[in-house]
N, C-alpha and C positions, 0 to 999 in steps of 0.2 A: 412217550417213547415206547415202542414195542420191543421187548427183548428178542423177538424173532426177526427184526429188520436185518436185511443183508444187503451189501453193496454188490453191484455187478459193473463190469467195465465195458459192456457192449449192449446194444439194444436187445431186448428180449424177443425171442422168436416163438417160443412155445407157450401159448397162453393157457393151455389146458392144465398146467401145474401151478398156476398162480393162485394165491389166497390172500392173506392179510399182510404180506411182506411189503415193505417199502423198497422199491427198486431204484437204483441210481444208474444213470447212463451218462458217461463222460465222453464228449466228442470234441473234435477240433473246430473252432470257430472259423468261418470263411474269412473273417476280417484279420485275424492274427492267430499264429500258432499257440497252442497251449503252453504255458510256462512249465519249466522243469520242476519236478517234485522237490520239496524242501526237506531238510533233515530236522528232526525234533529229538529232544532228550526224553529219558524215561520219566514217567509220572512220579513225583516225589510224595512222601507221606504228608508233607505240609506245603501248601501252595502260598507263596508270597508271605511266608512267616506267620500266617493268620489262620488258614483253614486246614484243620487236621482231618484228613480223610479217614473215615472209620470203616465203611464197608460199601460194597457195590450194590446198587439197587436195581440197575437194569442196563443192558447193552443193546445198542442198535447199530445199523450200518453207518450212521454218521457220528453218533456220540454215545458216551457212557455217563450215567447219572449215579452219583455217590451220595451217601449220607455223610455229612462233614460237620465238625464242631468248630464254631467260630470262637477262636481263642480270645479275641478282643471282647466279645460279649461275655464270655466266661470270666474274664478278668474283672469285669465290672459287676459281677454277681448275677447275670441274667440266668434264671433257672431253666430257660429253654434256649440254649445257645446253638441249636442245631439248624442246619440249612441243607437244602439239596444243592449239589454242585454238579454242573454239567460241563464236560470237556469233550474234545474230539477223540475218537478212537485212533489208534496208531496208524491204521491204513488210510483213514480219511484225512487225518491231520497233515499228511504229506502233500496234499493238493494245495497249491498256492491260494486258491479261492476259499479254502475251508474256513480260515479265520474270519473272512468277510461274511461267510454264510452264518457262522455262529454269532457274529456281531449283529447281523441283520435280524436274527431271531430276538436278540436282546433289545435292539432298538425298536422293533415293532411291538413287542410285548410290553415294554416299559411305557408305551404310550396308551396302554389300555388299563383303565382303572375301573374295574367291574367286579362285583362280588363273585361272579362265576367264571372269572378268568384268573389263571395262576398269577401270583404276584412275583415279579423279579426284583432282585435287590441291586445287583451290580454286574459289570463286565470288567474283566481284568486279564492281564497276561503275566504269567510268572516270569520274573526276570532271569531266572537260571535256566529253566527248561524251555522257555519261550512257548509254552502252551497257553492258549486262550481258554477262559472258562467263564461260566455264568453262575451266579449264586441266586437262589430263589427259595420261595417257601417250600417247606418239606410237607408233602401231601401224604395222607394215610387213608386208605380205603380201597374198595374194589373198583376196577375199571369196568366200563360197560361191556366189554367182551366177556368178562367173568359173570356179569349179571345175565347176559344173554344165554350163556352156557347153563346157568342155574335155572333158567326159565325156558325150557325147550318148547313149551306151548305158548310162550309169550307172556308178558306182564299184563295184569289187569289194568283197566283204564286209569284208576286213581294213581297207581304206582307209576305208570307210563307218563301221565300228565305231570307228575311231580319232578320228573327228569327232563321231559321234552321242553317244557316252558322255560326253565332256567338255561338249558342248553341253547335254545333258539334265541333267547334274550342275549346271551353272551355272543353268539355269532352275529346277530343283527347289530349289536353295539359295535363289534369289531368292524363290520362293513361300513357303518356310519362314520367310524373314525378313520376309514380309508385303509384298513388292514384286511388282507385276504389270508386265510389260514393255509390252504394249499395241501393239507394232508389229514383231513378229517376222517376218523375211523374210531370204532369203539374203544380201542386201547389208548386213545389220546383224550379220553374223557373219564374223570374219576368221580365217584360218589363218596365224598368225605363227610365227617361229622358236621361240618359247616355247610354242606350242600354240594351241588355240582361244581366241578372245576374243569374248564377247557384248557388244555396245555399243549405244548410242543408246536410252536409256530416256526419251527426250523426250516420248513419249506415254503413259508409264507412270503408275501411281498406287499409293498404299498401299491394301492390302486394308482393308475396313471393320472398324473396331475396333482396328486395329493402327497403330503409328507415329502416335499422336495428336499433333495440333498441326502436322502437315505441311500445306503448302498444297494445297488441293483445288480444282481449277478447276470452273466450272459446265459440266457436259457438256451442259446445255440450250443453251448458247451456243457451245461449241466441241466439235465431233466430228471425229475423224480416224481414218482407217483405210487399209490397203493392200488393195484389193479382192480380189486373188487369194489373200490369206492371212487375210482377215477372216472370222471365224466368223459363222454365220448370225445369231446373236443380236445381234452388233454391227451388221450390216446392217439389222436390224429395229429398231434404236434402243435396245436393252437395254444395261444397264450392263456395263462391262468386268469380267470375272472370270477366274480362273485357267483355266477350260475353254477360253476364247478363245485363250490362249497355247498350250494343248495342241494345239488344232486347227492353229494356225499352224506350230508346230514339226513336227507330223506331216506337213504339206504339204512342208516343207523336207526331211525325211528321205526321203519318197517320191521327191522330185525327185533327191536325191543317189544313190539306188540304182536309179533307172530312167532318169534323164535328162530326164524330162518331168513336168509338173504332174499330180497325180492326177485332176483334173477338167478336163483339156483347156484350161487357162488360163481357165476360167469362174469366176465368183463362186459362192459357196456357194448363193445363191438361185437362180441359173440352173441349176446342177448338180442341185439338188434338184428343180426343176421338170421337168428332163429325166430324173430318176431314174437319174442316173449312178452313184450309190452301189450300185445293184443289179448293175452290171456291172463294178465295180472288182475288179481281179485283182492277185494278189501279183506284185511285180516279180521276175524271175528271179534277180537278184543278192541278194535278201533271203531269209535262211534261213526255213524254214517256221515255226519256233518263235517268230519275231518278228511274224509276220503278224497273228495275232489281236489283239495289243496295238495295232499300228499301225492296223489296220482300225477298232478301237474309237475310237482317238484322232481318226480322220477322220470320225466320225459327225456329221451335221448338227445333231442335237439334243444340246445340251450335257449333258443328263442321262444320255446313253448313253456319254459319253466317260470313259475311265479318267483318272486323274490323272497328273501328270508323273513321279512316283516309280515308279508301276507301269510306265510306258513305259520308264523307265530300267532297271528290274529285268529286263524282257524283253530289252532290247538288251545287257545285261551278262551274261546267262546264256550259258554255253558251248553251242556247237552240239551237238546230241545225237549220240552215237556210233552206229555201226552196230548194236551190241548193244542199246543203249537203244531205238533205233527198232524193232528186231525184237521186243523185249519188249512195246512198245506195241501193235504189230500183233497179237501173239499174245494179249495181254490183252483185245483187243476181240473176238476170234473166239470 
């Protein structure tokens, strides 16, 4: 979750001022009118008599994440009884679909058992204030947006590779399990002492035909995206698919190795109109054998993008040796 996420209640018109914010647009479905907002109680100090909220970690347009102490764990002598607790912000919690959206995040993430995906513990609703919340592992470390800011010229190859491979492994695994992330951006990836963690599947969904029975929100009524990392098809109102995740992670990888966004902080629609894809160059810190795959993943048209596994294969391949490069040159001559 990015502390800078903000909600909006109408489609965005001015793309020139967009950056890393996650934008929400609520509209009325053609099939049925939107339900009336619901009333919620104030957030108590202790939820369900078990989770004592200690301090706020971050606030976004949809949710707020707190450091909380699990009193039950503490009762049984657990030396580390702390968890991260995510609940809805006051403004978002009033929407009738909001609890379903939060549950969907829990249901999707709980099906992912991977070393580089955040571990969730449970979903519950406080009986008094009727607020839904998720408990999950408490992560500590810098997010990738902080690392990008600290490396304005880009990371060297070994540093980049140490982040790119586990991130791509986490995303590829998610896709294989039928889970789409939906809001990949640097602030949703953290580098902890235990390695990379991908988190915040709050705008994700199950792929069509997989994970039957999971809540699926009406995208005709709720659409959300982060403009700098949103694929063109999402900006055009098309359904979320795995190629959109690939475009977003490709933007992140480009930023990590160059220090800047591939399309000058523009949206895909703006960049396509300016034909910036035709002047896109390989970052100096990126080995040449990885560039064709990354270039394909950055394609505006989703049919032209490779899948996440192919991108992972390219970044996992060893750098060609001098003899191999010489052989390639000779074979072309």
